[in-house]
C-alpha positions in Angstrom: -8.6 -14.2 -12.3 -10.8 -11.3 -13.2 -9.5 -7.8 -12.3 -12.4 -6.9 -10.3 -16.2 -6.9 -10.2 -16.1 -3.2 -9.6 -15.5 -0.3 -11.8 -12.4 1.4 -10.9 -12.6 4.9 -9.5 -10.6 7.8 -11.1 -9.1 10.0 -8.3 -7.4 12.9 -10.1 -6.0 10.4 -12.8 -5.0 7.8 -10.6 -7.6 4.8 -10.6 -8.4 2.8 -7.5 -10.5 -0.5 -6.9 -13.3 0.5 -4.4 -13.0 -2.6 -2.4 -12.7 -3.5 1.3 -9.9 -5.3 3.2 -12.0 -8.5 3.4 -12.4 -8.3 -0.4 -8.6 -8.0 -1.0 -8.2 -11.1 1.3 -10.8 -13.0 -0.6 -9.0 -12.1 -3.9 -5.8 -13.2 -2.7 -7.2 -16.3 -1.3 -9.0 -17.2 -4.6 -5.7 -16.8 -6.4 -3.6 -18.8 -4.1 -6.3 -21.5 -4.0 -6.1 -22.0 -7.9 -3.3 -23.4 -10.0 -2.4 -20.3 -12.0 1.4 -19.5 -12.1 0.5 -15.9 -12.9 1.7 -13.4 -10.2 -1.3 -11.4 -8.7 -0.1 -7.8 -8.0 -1.2 -5.2 -5.5 -0.2 -1.7 -5.2 -1.2 0.7 -2.4 -1.0 4.3 -3.5 -0.8 7.1 -1.0 -0.7 10.9 -1.4 3.0 11.0 -2.5 2.3 8.7 -5.4 0.1 11.3 -7.1 2.8 13.9 -7.6 5.2 11.3 -9.3 2.4 9.7 -11.3 1.0 13.2 -12.6 4.5 14.0 -13.8 5.2 10.6 -15.5 2.6 9.0 -17.7 4.7 5.7 -17.8 4.5 5.4 -14.0 0.8 6.1 -13.9 0.3 3.3 -16.6 2.6 1.0 -14.6 0.2 1.5 -11.4 -2.8 0.8 -13.4 -1.5 -2.4 -14.7 -1.7 -3.9 -11.1 -4.4 -6.4 -10.4 -5.6 -4.4 -7.4 -4.9 -0.7 -6.7 -5.8 0.0 -3.1 -6.1 3.2 -1.4 -3.5 3.6 1.4 -5.0 6.4 3.2 -7.8 8.5 4.4 -6.6 11.5 2.2 -7.4 9.3 -1.0 -10.8 8.5 0.4 -11.6 12.1 1.1 -10.4 13.2 -2.5 -12.7 10.6 -4.0 -15.7 11.7 -1.9 -15.1 15.4 -2.4 -14.8 15.1 -6.2 -18.0 13.2 -6.3 -20.0 15.8 -4.5 -20.6 19.5 -4.6 -17.4 21.5 -5.2 -16.2 25.0 -4.4 -14.0 26.5 -1.8 -16.6 26.3 1.0 -17.5 22.6 0.2 -13.7 21.9 0.0 -13.0 23.5 3.5 -16.0 21.9 5.1 -15.0 18.5 3.7 -11.5 18.9 5.3 -12.8 20.2 8.6 -15.8 18.2 9.2 -16.9 15.7 6.5 -13.6 13.7 6.4 -14.4 12.7 10.2 -17.7 11.1 9.2 -17.1 7.5 8.1 -20.3 7.3 6.1 -19.2 10.4 3.9 -15.6 9.4 3.8 -16.4 5.8 2.5 -19.2 6.6 0.1 -16.9 6.2 -3.0 -13.9 4.1 -1.7 -15.5 2.0 1.2 -12.2 1.4 3.2 -8.6 2.0 3.2 -7.0 -1.3 2.3 -3.4 -0.6 3.4 -1.3 0.1 6.5 -0.1 -2.2 9.1 -3.5 -3.4 10.2 -4.2 -4.7 6.8 -0.8 -6.5 6.5 -1.2 -8.0 10.0 -4.5 -9.4 8.8 -3.1 -11.0 5.8 -0.1 -12.5 7.7 -2.7 -14.1 10.3 -4.7 -15.5 7.3 -1.3 -16.8 5.8 -0.7 -18.7 9.0 -4.1 -20.3 9.1 -4.1 -21.1 5.3 -0.4 -22.4 5.5 0.8 -19.9 2.8 4.5 -19.2 2.5 5.7 -15.7 3.0 8.7 -13.6 1.9 9.9 -10.0 2.7 12.1 -8.0 0.3 13.0 -4.8 1.9 12.2 -3.2 5.3 14.8 -2.4 8.0 18.4 -3.1 7.2 18.6 -5.8 10.0 16.8 -8.7 8.2 17.5 -11.0 11.0 15.6 -8.8 13.5 12.7 -8.6 10.9 12.7 -12.4 10.5 12.7 -13.0 14.3 10.0 -10.5 15.0 7.6 -11.7 12.4 8.0 -15.3 13.5 7.3 -14.1 17.1 4.4 -11.9 16.1 2.8 -14.5 13.9 3.6 -17.9 15.5 3.6 -20.7 12.7 4.2 -18.3 9.8 6.1 -20.1 7.0 8.7 -17.4 6.3 10.8 -18.4 3.4 13.2 -15.5 3.8 13.9 -11.8 4.4 16.0 -10.1 1.8 17.4 -6.6 2.4 16.3 -3.7 0.4 19.8 -1.9 0.6 21.6 -3.4 -2.3 23.5 -2.2 -5.4 22.7 -3.0 -9.0 25.3 -5.9 -9.1 23.5 -7.6 -6.1 20.1 -7.4 -7.5 20.1 -10.4 -9.7 21.5 -12.6 -6.8 18.7 -11.7 -4.5 16.1 -12.1 -7.4 17.5 -15.6 -8.0 17.3 -16.5 -4.3 13.7 -15.3 -4.1 12.8 -17.3 -7.2 14.2 -20.4 -5.6 12.2 -19.9 -2.5 9.2 -19.0 -4.6 7.0 -17.7 -1.7 3.2 -17.7 -2.1 3.2 -13.9 -0.9 6.2 -11.6 -1.3 6.0 -8.1 0.3 8.2 -5.8 -1.5 8.9 -3.1 1.1 11.3 -0.6 -0.6 9.3 2.6 -0.9 7.6 4.0 -3.8 8.3 4.1 -6.8 11.2 1.6 -6.5 9.1 -1.2 -5.1 6.5 -0.8 -7.8 9.0 -0.7 -10.6 10.6 -3.8 -9.4 7.3 -5.7 -9.2 6.4 -4.6 -12.6 9.8 -5.7 -14.0 9.7 -9.2 -12.4 5.9 -10.1 -12.1 6.4 -12.4 -15.0 9.4 -14.1 -13.7 7.8 -16.4 -11.0 9.0 -14.3 -8.2 6.1 -15.2 -6.0 2.5 -16.0 -6.6 1.4 -12.7 -4.9 3.5 -9.5 -5.1 2.5 -6.6 -2.8 4.0 -3.1 -2.8 4.4 -2.7 1.0 6.1 0.5 1.7 7.3 1.2 5.4 5.1 -1.4 7.2 7.9 -3.3 8.5 9.6 -0.2 10.0 7.0 0.0 12.6 7.5 -1.7 16.2 4.4 -3.7 15.8 6.0 -5.4 12.8 9.5 -5.6 14.4 10.8 -2.2 13.5 11.7 0.8 15.7 9.2 3.3 14.7 6.2 3.7 17.0 2.8 3.6 15.6 0.4 6.6 16.0 -2.2 6.3 18.9 -5.4 4.6 17.8 -7.4 7.7 18.0 -5.1 9.4 15.7 -5.1 6.6 13.1 -8.9 6.7 13.3 -8.9 10.3 12.3 -6.4 9.9 9.7 -3.6 11.8 11.4 -0.9 9.3 11.1 1.1 11.7 9.0 1.2 14.1 11.7 2.4 11.5 14.1 5.3 10.6 11.7 6.2 14.3 11.4 6.4 14.6 15.3 8.7 11.4 15.3 10.7 12.3 12.2 10.8 16.0 11.7 13.2 15.7 8.9 10.2 14.4 6.8 8.6 17.8 6.7 9.5 18.4 3.1 7.9 14.9 2.1 4.8 15.9 4.4 4.3 19.1 2.2 2.9 16.7 -0.4 -0.4 16.5 1.7 -1.5 20.1 1.5 -0.2 20.3 -2.1 -2.5 17.3 -2.8 -5.4 18.8 -1.1 -5.0 22.1 -3.0 -4.7 20.2 -6.2 -7.8 18.2 -5.6 -9.6 21.7 -5.0 -8.4 23.0 -8.4 -9.4 19.8 -10.2 -12.8 20.1 -8.7 -13.1 23.7 -10.0 -12.4 22.4 -13.6 -15.2 19.9 -13.5 
């Protein structure tokens, strides 16, 4: 399959495919509708990816090897739009306080965020209609709970298995062998960045699944069988899910510092251009 009909967008060194959720679904459908045994890979970078990728050229290249690199959140859309327009402290501040809330401004470079629970639910609904088999590698420790929840939430889903992401090095090959034997059409690798991306890159040529997706913490949310409550819809619309997570999990405050650091780094990059 062609990588994409679009030119990738460079956002502070990390390249993204400027596509919509519908286009991602179409790409996956096209791949699964063909006969290729090649594993189609999808990564969904969010703000925390940038810090690691800036410091590790090999990791940056690994991310770019994916067939689709999809913006996870509003912050990535904001950065792409800000860097494409007038720059300077005033414009930077205005973009954060006002422009980011305007869908037309926010989506001018990257038309839509293609990740998160909503996108995964949409793909799972499509999997049910199309009869695709699905596997989950990671997520909460209780794999039975995840399995029951997904089958309840998506009646008719062909779930080939749920494998724990909590394992040691000695167990990895056993799990990989089990997944290969099941060979799902879609495997959600939900182990967090960069572990899941490194794992996908390592095994993408091993016939693990026909589509491999770096899924992050999607299955931790209550709407996907986990225990973590999702942010209210109005907060998700405004791109404030990070604040909701911080309220629920205040011990994440160090991780959340990545967001203001990212925003300041984007300002400095803008000043250099």
